[in-house]
DOVEXMAR-200612 format. One line per 5 residues: number of its first residue (from 1); their letters; for each residue x, y, z of C-alpha. Coordinates in steps of 0.2 Angstrom, whole numbers, padded with zeros to 4 digits, m for minus. Example, Ala and Ser with C-alpha at 12.3 -4.5 7.8 and 13.67 -1.06 7.14 Angstrom:
BEGIN
1) as) 0062/m0022/0039 | 0068/m0005/0036 .
END
This chain:
BEGIN
1) xxxxx) m0195/m0378/m0404 | m0182/m0373/m0417 | m0170/m0387/m0421 | m0155/m0376/m0415 | m0161/m0376/m0398 .
6) xxxxx) m0166/m0394/m0398 | m0161/m0403/m0382 | m0167/m0416/m0370 | m0173/m0411/m0353 | m0175/m0427/m0344 .
11) xxxxx) m0164/m0423/m0329 | m0155/m0407/m0322 | m0142/m0404/m0308 | m0145/m0387/m0299 | m0137/m0376/m0287 .
16) xxxxx) m0130/m0379/m0270 | m0144/m0377/m0258 | m0155/m0389/m0268 | m0162/m0404/m0258 | m0151/m0419/m0260 .
21) xxxxx) m0165/m0429/m0269 | m0164/m0417/m0284 | m0145/m0417/m0285 | m0138/m0424/m0302 | m0134/m0442/m0298 .
26) xxxxx) m0120/m0441/m0310 | m0110/m0428/m0301 | m0108/m0437/m0285 | m0104/m0420/m0277 | m0118/m0410/m0270 .
31) xxxxx) m0107/m0397/m0262 | m0102/m0382/m0272 | m0084/m0378/m0275 | m0078/m0363/m0265 | m0064/m0352/m0272 .
36) xxxxx) m0056/m0340/m0260 | m0059/m0322/m0262 | m0044/m0310/m0260 | m0046/m0309/m0242 | m0038/m0326/m0241 .
41) xxxxx) m0019/m0326/m0240 | m0017/m0344/m0246 | m0025/m0358/m0255 | m0042/m0365/m0250 | m0035/m0381/m0242 .
46) xxxxx) m0025/m0370/m0230 | m0042/m0366/m0222 | m0049/m0383/m0217 | m0062/m0376/m0205 | m0069/m0367/m0220 .
51) xxxxx) m0068/m0381/m0232 | m0077/m0392/m0220 | m0091/m0380/m0220 | m0098/m0385/m0238 | m0115/m0390/m0230 .
56) xxxxx) m0116/m0373/m0222 | m0112/m0365/m0238 | m0125/m0375/m0247 | m0138/m0370/m0234 | m0133/m0351/m0235 .
61) xxxxx) m0135/m0351/m0253 | m0152/m0360/m0253 | m0164/m0349/m0264 | m0150/m0338/m0270 | m0148/m0345/m0288 .
66) xxxxx) m0158/m0353/m0302 | m0156/m0357/m0320 | m0171/m0352/m0331 | m0179/m0359/m0346 | m0174/m0368/m0357 .
71) xxxxx) m0164/m0375/m0342 | m0173/m0382/m0327 | m0179/m0369/m0314 | m0177/m0370/m0296 | m0186/m0359/m0282 .
76) xxxxx) m0178/m0343/m0277 | m0180/m0330/m0264 | m0176/m0312/m0261 | m0174/m0297/m0272 | m0164/m0298/m0289 .
81) xxxxx) m0146/m0294/m0286 | m0140/m0286/m0302 | m0125/m0279/m0294 | m0116/m0296/m0296 | m0115/m0294/m0315 .
86) xxxxx) m0097/m0288/m0314 | m0092/m0304/m0304 | m0103/m0317/m0312 | m0094/m0331/m0323 | m0101/m0345/m0333 .
91) xxxxx) m0088/m0358/m0333 | m0086/m0373/m0345 | m0078/m0388/m0336 | m0076/m0407/m0338 | m0089/m0417/m0330 .
96) xxxxx) m0079/m0420/m0315 | m0080/m0401/m0311 | m0071/m0385/m0312 | m0058/m0390/m0299 | m0049/m0400/m0312 .
101) xxxxx) m0048/m0385/m0324 | m0059/m0373/m0333 | m0061/m0375/m0352 | m0069/m0359/m0355 | m0077/m0344/m0346 .
106) xxxxx) m0090/m0331/m0350 | m0091/m0315/m0341 | m0099/m0298/m0343 | m0083/m0290/m0348 | m0077/m0284/m0365 .
111) xxxxx) m0089/m0281/m0379 | m0107/m0283/m0376 | m0111/m0298/m0387 | m0122/m0313/m0386 | m0107/m0323/m0379 .
116) xxxxx) m0106/m0310/m0364 | m0116/m0311/m0349 | m0129/m0298/m0350 | m0142/m0291/m0338 | m0160/m0291/m0341 .
121) xxxxx) m0166/m0280/m0327 | m0184/m0280/m0332 | m0184/m0299/m0332 | m0173/m0300/m0317 | m0160/m0312/m0324 .
126) xxxxx) m0144/m0314/m0333 | m0142/m0322/m0350 | m0127/m0328/m0361 | m0127/m0338/m0377 | m0117/m0354/m0375 .
131) xxxxx) m0110/m0361/m0392 | m0100/m0377/m0390 | m0093/m0376/m0408 | m0085/m0359/m0404 | m0078/m0367/m0389 .
136) xxxxx) m0070/m0381/m0399 | m0078/m0394/m0387 | m0076/m0412/m0393 | m0092/m0422/m0396 | m0099/m0433/m0391 .
141) xxxxx) m0094/m0427/m0374 | m0102/m0422/m0357 | m0098/m0405/m0350 | m0102/m0395/m0334 | m0109/m0377/m0335 .
146) xxxxx) m0105/m0369/m0318 | m0111/m0351/m0313 | m0100/m0343/m0300 | m0099/m0326/m0292 | m0081/m0320/m0288 .
151) xxxxx) m0076/m0339/m0287 | m0091/m0344/m0276 | m0100/m0357/m0286 | m0119/m0355/m0286 | m0125/m0369/m0297 .
156) xxxxx) m0121/m0380/m0312 | m0129/m0391/m0325 | m0122/m0405/m0335 | m0123/m0405/m0354 | m0120/m0419/m0366 .
161) xxxxx) m0115/m0414/m0384 | m0120/m0425/m0399 | m0114/m0423/m0417 | m0131/m0422/m0425 | m0149/m0424/m0422 .
166) xxxxx) m0149/m0442/m0426 | m0137/m0445/m0412 | m0148/m0434/m0401 | m0163/m0445/m0405 | m0154/m0460/m0400 .
171) xxxxx) m0148/m0454/m0383 | m0156/m0464/m0370 | m0147/m0458/m0354 | m0161/m0447/m0349 | m0149/m0439/m0335 .
176) xxxxx) m0142/m0424/m0343 | m0146/m0409/m0354 | m0143/m0415/m0372 | m0138/m0403/m0386 | m0132/m0404/m0404 .
181) xxxxx) m0114/m0398/m0405 | m0118/m0384/m0418 | m0132/m0378/m0408 | m0133/m0362/m0397 | m0139/m0364/m0379 .
186) xxxxx) m0146/m0348/m0371 | m0141/m0349/m0353 | m0152/m0339/m0342 | m0151/m0338/m0323 | m0155/m0327/m0309 .
191) xxxxx) m0145/m0322/m0293 | m0155/m0316/m0278 | m0149/m0305/m0264 | m0140/m0317/m0252 | m0130/m0314/m0236 .
196) xxxxx) m0116/m0326/m0241 | m0115/m0319/m0259 | m0115/m0301/m0252 | m0102/m0305/m0239 | m0091/m0314/m0252 .
201) xxxxx) m0091/m0300/m0264 | m0088/m0287/m0251 | m0073/m0297/m0244 | m0066/m0298/m0262 | m0068/m0280/m0264 .
206) xxxxx) m0058/m0276/m0248 | m0072/m0273/m0235 | m0068/m0275/m0217 | m0076/m0289/m0207 | m0085/m0275/m0197 .
211) xxxxx) m0092/m0267/m0212 | m0098/m0283/m0219 | m0106/m0288/m0202 | m0115/m0271/m0201 | m0122/m0274/m0219 .
216) xxxxx) m0127/m0292/m0215 | m0136/m0286/m0199 | m0144/m0271/m0207 | m0150/m0279/m0223 | m0153/m0297/m0218 .
221) xxxxx) m0155/m0296/m0200 | m0141/m0309/m0197 | m0138/m0314/m0179 | m0120/m0316/m0172 | m0119/m0335/m0176 .
226) xxxxx) m0124/m0332/m0194 | m0112/m0317/m0196 | m0098/m0327/m0188 | m0101/m0341/m0200 | m0102/m0330/m0216 .
231) xxxxx) m0087/m0321/m0211 | m0077/m0337/m0208 | m0083/m0344/m0225 | m0078/m0328/m0233 | m0060/m0330/m0227 .
236) xxxxx) m0059/m0319/m0212 | m0048/m0324/m0197 | m0054/m0330/m0180 | m0047/m0313/m0174 | m0057/m0303/m0187 .
241) xxxxx) m0073/m0313/m0182 | m0070/m0311/m0163 | m0068/m0292/m0165 | m0085/m0291/m0174 | m0093/m0302/m0160 .
246) xxxxx) m0085/m0290/m0147 | m0089/m0274/m0155 | m0105/m0277/m0165 | m0113/m0289/m0154 | m0105/m0286/m0137 .
251) xxxxx) m0102/m0304/m0133 | m0090/m0309/m0119 | m0075/m0319/m0123 | m0083/m0335/m0117 | m0099/m0331/m0128 .
256) xxxxx) m0088/m0327/m0142 | m0077/m0342/m0142 | m0093/m0353/m0142 | m0098/m0344/m0158 | m0081/m0346/m0165 .
261) xxxxx) m0081/m0364/m0162 | m0098/m0366/m0171 | m0091/m0356/m0185 | m0077/m0368/m0187 | m0063/m0355/m0185 .
266) xxxxx) m0058/m0361/m0168 | m0053/m0379/m0165 | m0043/m0379/m0149 | m0037/m0368/m0135 | m0023/m0362/m0146 .
271) xxxxx) m0035/m0355/m0159 | m0046/m0348/m0145 | m0031/m0338/m0137 | m0025/m0332/m0154 | m0042/m0327/m0160 .
276) xxxxx) m0049/m0319/m0144 | m0033/m0309/m0143 | m0033/m0303/m0161 | m0051/m0298/m0158 | m0047/m0287/m0144 .
281) xxxxx) m0052/m0297/m0129 | m0042/m0294/m0113 | m0029/m0307/m0107 | m0039/m0310/m0091 | m0054/m0314/m0101 .
286) xxxxx) m0044/m0325/m0113 | m0037/m0334/m0097 | m0054/m0337/m0090 | m0059/m0345/m0107 | m0044/m0356/m0107 .
291) xxxxx) m0048/m0362/m0090 | m0067/m0364/m0090 | m0069/m0369/m0108 | m0054/m0379/m0112 | m0048/m0384/m0095 .
296) xxxxx) m0030/m0380/m0098 | m0017/m0380/m0083 | m0008/m0364/m0077 | 0008/m0369/m0086 | m0002/m0372/m0102 .
301) xxxxx) m0010/m0356/m0101 | 0006/m0347/m0099 | 0013/m0355/m0115 | m0003/m0350/m0125 | m0004/m0333/m0118 .
306) xxxxx) 0015/m0330/m0122 | 0012/m0336/m0140 | m0001/m0323/m0143 | 0011/m0309/m0137 | 0004/m0306/m0120 .
311) xxxxx) 0016/m0297/m0108 | 0022/m0305/m0093 | 0012/m0294/m0081 | m0005/m0298/m0090 | 0000/m0317/m0089 .
316) xxxxx) 0005/m0315/m0071 | m0011/m0306/m0066 | m0021/m0320/m0075 | m0012/m0333/m0066 | m0016/m0325/m0049 .
321) xxxxx) m0034/m0320/m0052 | m0040/m0334/m0064 | m0029/m0349/m0059 | m0027/m0344/m0041 | m0008/m0346/m0041 .
326) xxxxx) 0002/m0336/m0028 | 0015/m0323/m0033 | 0030/m0335/m0032 | 0021/m0349/m0042 | 0017/m0336/m0055 .
331) xxxxx) 0035/m0330/m0056 | 0041/m0348/m0058 | 0029/m0351/m0072 | 0035/m0335/m0081 | 0053/m0340/m0078 .
336) xxxxx) 0050/m0357/m0085 | 0041/m0350/m0100 | 0057/m0340/m0104 | 0053/m0323/m0100 | 0068/m0312/m0096 .
341) xxxxx) 0072/m0308/m0078 | 0067/m0289/m0079 | 0050/m0294/m0086 | 0047/m0307/m0072 | 0052/m0294/m0059 .
346) xxxxx) 0040/m0280/m0066 | 0026/m0293/m0067 | 0028/m0298/m0049 | 0029/m0280/m0043 | 0014/m0275/m0053 .
351) xxxxx) 0004/m0290/m0047 | 0008/m0284/m0029 | 0002/m0266/m0032 | m0011/m0267/m0046 | m0019/m0284/m0042 .
356) xxxxx) m0016/m0288/m0024 | m0016/m0269/m0020 | m0001/m0270/m0008 | 0008/m0255/m0003 | 0023/m0251/m0015 .
361) xxxxx) 0036/m0254/m0002 | 0029/m0271/0002 | 0026/m0276/m0016 | 0044/m0271/m0020 | 0051/m0281/m0006 .
366) xxxxx) 0041/m0296/m0010 | 0045/m0295/m0028 | 0064/m0294/m0025 | 0063/m0308/m0012 | 0053/m0319/m0024 .
371) xxxxx) 0066/m0316/m0038 | 0080/m0322/m0026 | 0069/m0337/m0022 | 0067/m0341/m0040 | 0086/m0342/m0042 .
376) xxxxx) 0088/m0325/m0052 | 0105/m0317/m0050 | 0103/m0299/m0045 | 0112/m0292/m0060 | 0099/m0300/m0071 .
381) xxxxx) 0085/m0288/m0066 | 0094/m0274/m0058 | 0090/m0263/m0073 | 0072/m0264/m0069 | 0075/m0256/m0052 .
386) xxxxx) 0079/m0239/m0058 | 0065/m0226/m0054 | 0060/m0234/m0037 | 0061/m0223/m0022 | 0076/m0224/m0011 .
391) xxxxx) 0067/m0227/0005 | 0058/m0242/m0003 | 0072/m0249/m0014 | 0086/m0250/m0001 | 0076/m0259/0012 .
396) xxxxx) 0069/m0271/m0001 | 0086/m0275/m0007 | 0094/m0276/0011 | 0080/m0288/0017 | 0079/m0299/0001 .
401) xxxxx) 0094/m0310/0005 | 0104/m0305/m0010 | 0123/m0304/m0007 | 0129/m0287/m0001 | 0142/m0288/m0015 .
406) xxxxx) 0128/m0287/m0028 | 0117/m0274/m0019 | 0130/m0261/m0013 | 0138/m0256/m0030 | 0120/m0254/m0037 .
411) xxxxx) 0114/m0243/m0022 | 0129/m0232/m0021 | 0128/m0229/m0040 | 0110/m0226/m0040 | 0107/m0215/m0024 .
416) xxxxx) 0117/m0202/m0015 | 0120/m0213/0000 | 0136/m0213/0011 | 0145/m0229/0017 | 0140/m0224/0035 .
421) xxxxx) 0122/m0223/0030 | 0122/m0239/0021 | 0131/m0248/0036 | 0118/m0241/0048 | 0104/m0248/0038 .
426) xxxxx) 0113/m0265/0036 | 0115/m0266/0054 | 0097/m0264/0056 | 0093/m0277/0043 | 0105/m0289/0053 .
431) xxxxx) 0118/m0290/0039 | 0135/m0296/0046 | 0148/m0283/0047 | 0160/m0292/0035 | 0147/m0294/0022 .
436) xxxxx) 0143/m0275/0021 | 0160/m0269/0024 | 0168/m0280/0011 | 0155/m0275/m0002 | 0157/m0257/0001 .
441) xxxxx) 0176/m0258/m0001 | 0174/m0268/m0017 | 0162/m0255/m0023 | 0176/m0242/m0020 | 0170/m0234/m0004 .
446) xxxxx) 0184/m0225/0005 | 0192/m0236/0019 | 0191/m0223/0032 | 0172/m0221/0029 | 0169/m0239/0030 .
451) xxxxx) 0180/m0240/0046 | 0170/m0226/0054 | 0154/m0234/0048 | 0158/m0250/0056 | 0162/m0242/0073 .
456) xxxxx) 0147/m0231/0073 | 0134/m0244/0066 | 0141/m0260/0073 | 0151/m0254/0088 | 0165/m0264/0080 .
461) xxxxx) 0182/m0268/0088 | 0199/m0265/0081 | 0200/m0284/0078 | 0184/m0285/0069 | 0188/m0270/0058 .
466) xxxxx) 0205/m0277/0054 | 0197/m0294/0049 | 0186/m0287/0036 | 0200/m0276/0029 | 0211/m0291/0028 .
471) xxxxx) 0197/m0300/0018 | 0196/m0286/0007 | 0214/m0288/0002 | 0222/m0273/0010 | 0240/m0274/0015 .
476) xxxxx) 0246/m0275/0033 | 0251/m0257/0032 | 0234/m0251/0025 | 0225/m0262/0038 | 0236/m0255/0052 .
481) xxxxx) 0235/m0237/0047 | 0216/m0239/0045 | 0214/m0247/0062 | 0226/m0234/0070 | 0217/m0219/0063 .
486) xxxxx) 0200/m0226/0067 | 0203/m0231/0085 | 0216/m0219/0089 | 0229/m0232/0093 | 0248/m0230/0096 .
491) xxxxx) 0260/m0237/0084 | 0264/m0252/0095 | 0245/m0255/0098 | 0243/m0255/0080 | 0256/m0268/0078 .
496) xxxxx) 0249/m0279/0091 | 0232/m0278/0082 | 0240/m0284/0066 | 0248/m0298/0076 | 0232/m0303/0084 .
501) xxxxx) 0224/m0303/0066 | 0236/m0317/0061 | 0248/m0307/0050 | 0265/m0315/0049 | 0280/m0307/0058 .
506) xxxxx) 0287/m0301/0041 | 0270/m0291/0038 | 0269/m0284/0055 | 0287/m0278/0055 | 0285/m0270/0038 .
511) xxxxx) 0269/m0262/0043 | 0276/m0255/0059 | 0292/m0249/0051 | 0284/m0241/0036 | 0271/m0233/0047 .
516) xxxxx) 0284/m0225/0058 | 0295/m0219/0043 | 0282/m0214/0030 | 0266/m0210/0040 | 0274/m0203/0056 .
521) xxxxx) 0290/m0197/0047 | 0302/m0204/0060 | 0321/m0207/0055 | 0325/m0224/0049 | 0336/m0228/0064 .
526) xxxxx) 0322/m0223/0077 | 0309/m0233/0067 | 0321/m0248/0066 | 0325/m0248/0085 | 0307/m0246/0090 .
531) xxxxx) 0301/m0259/0078 | 0314/m0272/0083 | 0310/m0269/0101 | 0292/m0272/0098 | 0295/m0288/0089 .
536) xxxxx) 0307/m0294/0102 | 0295/m0289/0116 | 0281/m0299/0108 | 0290/m0315/0106 | 0294/m0314/0088 .
541) xxxxx) 0310/m0324/0083 | 0322/m0314/0072 | 0321/m0327/0058 | 0302/m0324/0057 | 0304/m0307/0050 .
546) xxxxx) 0320/m0309/0041 | 0313/m0306/0024 | 0306/m0289/0030 | 0323/m0284/0036 | 0331/m0290/0019 .
551) xxxxx) 0319/m0280/0009 | 0324/m0264/0018 | 0342/m0267/0022 | 0348/m0253/0011 | 0340/m0241/0022 .
556) xxxxx) 0352/m0244/0036 | 0371/m0245/0038 | 0379/m0262/0043 | 0385/m0254/0059 | 0368/m0247/0064 .
561) xxxxx) 0359/m0263/0059 | 0370/m0274/0070 | 0369/m0261/0084 | 0350/m0261/0083 | 0349/m0279/0083 .
566) xxxxx) 0361/m0281/0098 | 0353/m0267/0109 | 0335/m0274/0106 | 0340/m0290/0115 | 0340/m0303/0101 .
571) xxxxx) 0352/m0318/0103 | 0369/m0317/0096 | 0367/m0332/0086 | 0351/m0325/0078 | 0360/m0309/0074 .
576) xxxxx) 0374/m0318/0066 | 0363/m0330/0056 | 0352/m0315/0050 | 0367/m0304/0045 | 0377/m0318/0037 .
581) xxxxx) 0365/m0330/0029 | 0350/m0319/0026 | 0357/m0301/0023 | 0373/m0308/0015 | 0386/m0299/0025 .
586) xxxxx) 0403/m0307/0026 | 0408/m0316/0042 | 0423/m0306/0045 | 0412/m0290/0043 | 0400/m0295/0056 .
591) xxxxx) 0413/m0302/0068 | 0422/m0285/0067 | 0405/m0275/0070 | 0402/m0286/0085 | 0419/m0284/0092 .
596) xxxxx) 0417/m0265/0091 | 0401/m0267/0101 | 0412/m0276/0114 | 0405/m0293/0112 | 0418/m0306/0119 .
601) xxxxx) 0427/m0317/0106 | 0422/m0333/0114 | 0403/m0328/0113 | 0405/m0324/0094 | 0414/m0340/0091 .
606) xxxxx) 0401/m0350/0100 | 0387/m0342/0091 | 0396/m0344/0074 | 0398/m0363/0078 | 0380/m0364/0083 .
611) xxxxx) 0373/m0357/0067 | 0384/m0368/0057 | 0396/m0356/0048 | 0410/m0364/0038 | 0424/m0368/0051 .
616) xxxxx) 0437/m0360/0039 | 0427/m0344/0038 | 0425/m0344/0057 | 0443/m0347/0061 | 0449/m0335/0047 .
621) xxxxx) 0437/m0321/0053 | 0442/m0323/0071 | 0460/m0323/0067 | 0458/m0307/0056 | 0448/m0298/0068 .
626) xxxxx) 0456/m0303/0085 | 0473/m0306/0079 | 0474/m0323/0088 | 0489/m0334/0087 | 0486/m0353/0085 .
631) xxxxx) 0488/m0356/0103 | 0476/m0342/0107 | 0464/m0348/0095 | 0465/m0366/0102 | 0462/m0359/0119 .
636) xxxxx) 0446/m0350/0114 | 0441/m0365/0104 | 0443/m0376/0120 | 0434/m0363/0130 | 0419/m0363/0119 .
641) xxxxx) 0420/m0382/0117 | 0422/m0383/0098 | 0424/m0401/0092 | 0441/m0404/0085 | 0435/m0416/0072 .
646) xxxxx) 0426/m0401/0065 | 0439/m0388/0067 | 0456/m0396/0068 | 0459/m0398/0050 | 0454/m0381/0046 .
651) xxxxx) 0464/m0374/0060 | 0480/m0382/0052 | 0475/m0374/0035 | 0471/m0357/0042 | 0486/m0356/0053 .
656) xxxxx) 0498/m0366/0042 | 0505/m0376/0056 | 0510/m0395/0057 | 0499/m0408/0064 | 0511/m0409/0079 .
661) xxxxx) 0511/m0391/0083 | 0492/m0390/0081 | 0490/m0405/0093 | 0501/m0397/0106 | 0491/m0381/0105 .
666) xxxxx) 0475/m0391/0107 | 0483/m0401/0122 | 0489/m0385/0130 | 0472/m0377/0128 | 0464/m0392/0137 .
671) xxxxx) 0458/m0404/0124 | 0458/m0422/0130 | 0469/m0436/0123 | 0453/m0444/0116 | 0449/m0428/0106 .
676) xxxxx) 0466/m0424/0101 | 0470/m0443/0098 | 0455/m0445/0087 | 0460/m0431/0076 | 0478/m0436/0076 .
681) xxxxx) 0473/m0454/0072 | 0463/m0448/0057 | 0477/m0437/0051 | 0490/m0451/0053 | 0480/m0462/0042 .
686) xxxxx) 0477/m0474/0056 | 0496/m0477/0057 | 0500/m0480/0075 | 0518/m0474/0074 | 0513/m0457/0066 .
691) xxxxx) 0499/m0455/0078 | 0510/m0458/0093 | 0523/m0446/0086 | 0510/m0432/0085 | 0503/m0436/0102 .
696) xxxxx) 0521/m0436/0110 | 0524/m0419/0102 | 0508/m0413/0109 | 0515/m0418/0126 | 0504/m0432/0130 .
701) xxxxx) 0512/m0445/0142 | 0517/m0463/0136 | 0503/m0470/0146 | 0490/m0458/0138 | 0496/m0463/0121 .
706) xxxxx) 0497/m0482/0125 | 0480/m0482/0132 | 0473/m0473/0117 | 0481/m0485/0105 | 0476/m0500/0113 .
711) xxxxx) 0460/m0497/0122 | 0452/m0483/0110 | 0458/m0488/0093 | 0461/m0507/0096 | 0479/m0509/0092 .
716) xxxxx) 0489/m0523/0101 | 0501/m0520/0115 | 0516/m0525/0103 | 0511/m0512/0090 | 0508/m0499/0104 .
721) xxxxx) 0525/m0503/0111 | 0534/m0501/0095 | 0524/m0485/0091 | 0529/m0477/0108 | 0548/m0482/0105 .
726) xxxxx) 0547/m0475/0088 | 0539/m0459/0094 | 0554/m0456/0105 | 0547/m0461/0122 | 0561/m0469/0133 .
731) xxxxx) 0562/m0488/0137 | 0556/m0485/0154 | 0542/m0474/0149 | 0537/m0486/0135 | 0538/m0501/0147 .
736) xxxxx) 0528/m0493/0161 | 0515/m0487/0148 | 0512/m0504/0141 | 0513/m0513/0158 | 0500/m0501/0166 .
741) xxxxx) 0488/m0499/0151 | 0488/m0516/0145 | 0488/m0534/0151 | 0505/m0538/0144 | 0517/m0548/0156 .
746) xxxxx) 0534/m0541/0162 | 0543/m0555/0155 | 0536/m0550/0137 | 0540/m0532/0140 | 0558/m0537/0146 .
751) xxxxx) 0559/m0546/0129 | 0554/m0531/0119 | 0566/m0520/0129 | 0580/m0532/0125 | 0576/m0533/0106 .
756) xxxxx) 0569/m0516/0102 | 0578/m0505/0114 | 0594/m0516/0114 | 0595/m0515/0133 | 0607/m0527/0143 .
761) xxxxx) 0602/m0537/0157 | 0606/m0525/0171 | 0596/m0510/0162 | 0582/m0522/0159 | 0581/m0528/0177 .
766) xxxxx) 0582/m0510/0183 | 0566/m0506/0173 | 0557/m0522/0179 | 0562/m0518/0197 | 0555/m0501/0195 .
771) xxxxx) 0539/m0508/0188 | 0538/m0520/0204 | 0544/m0536/0196 | 0545/m0551/0208 | 0562/m0561/0211 .
776) xxxxx) 0555/m0575/0201 | 0551/m0564/0186 | 0568/m0556/0187 | 0577/m0574/0188 | 0567/m0580/0173 .
781) xxxxx) 0572/m0564/0163 | 0590/m0566/0168 | 0591/m0585/0165 | 0579/m0587/0150 | 0581/m0571/0141 .
786) xxxxx) 0599/m0566/0144 | 0606/m0583/0148 | 0615/m0576/0163 | 0625/m0587/0175 | 0620/m0588/0193 .
791) xxxxx) 0636/m0578/0199 | 0632/m0564/0187 | 0613/m0564/0191 | 0617/m0564/0210 | 0629/m0549/0208 .
796) xxxxx) 0615/m0539/0200 | 0600/m0545/0210 | 0607/m0542/0227 | 0607/m0524/0222 | 0588/m0524/0223 .
801) xxxxx) 0588/m0531/0241 | 0587/m0549/0237 | 0598/m0561/0248 | 0609/m0573/0240 | 0600/m0587/0248 .
806) xxxxx) 0584/m0581/0240 | 0592/m0579/0223 | 0599/m0597/0224 | 0583/m0604/0229 | 0574/m0595/0215 .
811) xx) 0587/m0600/0202 | 0582/m0614/0190 .
END
């Protein structure tokens, strides 16, 4: 052998597919490296299922490759595959393999030289001259020569370089091909027709999985499992492989998933769902696989099917037919998975019609009711209801339990249905009248149409109609007119209905009056009279609808309002309170209008006092309208029973009279000493002399005044005696008043007469005698108070019918 080709062939490492007992013990890696063809979208490590198939790759490549002499030769099978020339590469790498990097590559491209891979068709092999010195490889050193097709490594051999032949002779490893560095190694190898190599190249050239599968079956007779494995190794997805299994081999989903698992492209239920779906299998078939093969729950199946883009209906159908769920449970699972309400509804409806073969009306009713049971608002799926027949949809909605306030606007806008027709249906469904009526009104139905429908469909009473109109927010007038028109009521019947409905008196008055004037076109005066009469007749206090009167007061003159109030029977006090306090008329104006109606002054005065009008205003208005003098005013006050403590001061101010004159007017009008006295006492500042003077001018007797001072205001008899004397009462009047109204003794009184009236003995004894004094008292007064002698005393006392002997006997 020529020295240039001298090498040591003591051991060789061959292709993947060689038995493990002939693998190079130095490489420690019997599995060939697999580089991804263009069909892959990422790096090889992104396909763990493929990378884990190294043993399968080695088995598939068995007999597909062999080095030829001068390199060790392996057995091969099959026809020579010269078509791989364009894709075959001889790579020079470190001993650790080409994964660490390629030092040099030889291909068939470029100029046809000995350093290019060439085809020897007759000898059925490829050849390339490998010159380490041209590759600038360091020596000594060990390198790996690897043959790959489109990145798929078919086999390799390890070569150790030596600097010279002497070194070569001294090599003792016996484990590698030895070569002097300046030598040329002719590398010959053959590649045989092989299903994996064929598929790998086809995938790299853009062939579809189906085309490759056809080629594998037609040329190599590959079965479904082999095709699936080869396609998987060639980088095709589980969906691509599943489609081939379905179309080329006619496998069911269950059969396909078993093959996909064996091929390593399906690891779990998620892979299975995605792969089968991409392969064109139906959702029902996929669901059956998920349940039967992977044992997933219904909820897990929903999530898996949703991830592969299955529509809500297909998932619902699978839940019902495969997992045995009922319609409501299927809807709940779809809801919990996040499907929108319209999708859930459509799925439920189609399950009813397509799967359960229910009639359309029943399926629709069940779907709508189920949506409500699942907690969906009507608005969330009403868009899916368009297109259903009226006769099916209206009944389905009405019986679903959704609020009429949600259903009615939708139905009215969707169908040409009148309020009366809808109310008739609602009555048949058992919907309460307020629910359907309120919903219709909120949806814009005409009030008169709703009222007519309530009467026709529900045989509703006026009160029932009024109640739902009130709840809908109609005003009392609107309710009243609607009830009046709907039931043919009279105006007072309308008002009575409003009252029965609980409207306050203001609202009832306003509705009745406005109806009379604006609806029935009556004059304001007539409307006022009739309305007031109704309010009075039904027991409404004037104050209860005073706001309504105030709001409309500009529509009537003062005269007519007061007249109307009077003739309709309202109390005088109520009229005065309304006109003065609520409507703001002056007291004088109202008193004048009442006087013109012939109302007695006493009645007016009594009513003014009853409602608490300011006394000055009362007295001034009465004086201005009736022209009363002070005496006349006092008489009317007494007749009515006005309290002086409230009015007397104002009386003085209004009439400009003195306290004395006012007190006399009160006395003459019939007020008692207690009433006049209390006022006078207060006006006198609790000074007895001043109070007594006022009361004397008022023509009260001395006894009255004494009694008042002593027994009412608690003054002593001494103070009262002086007050009476200073007020101008005579000595006799004063003495009698003190004696009869107090417990003062006649002797004390005699002393006061002497000192305060400066009376002599005879004048004093005359007063005492008139008061019924005894001889003993008179003797004491004469002797002790006046120091009179017996002769002088006898001369006076005998005049009162006493005998001399009696006088002498009594004399001290």
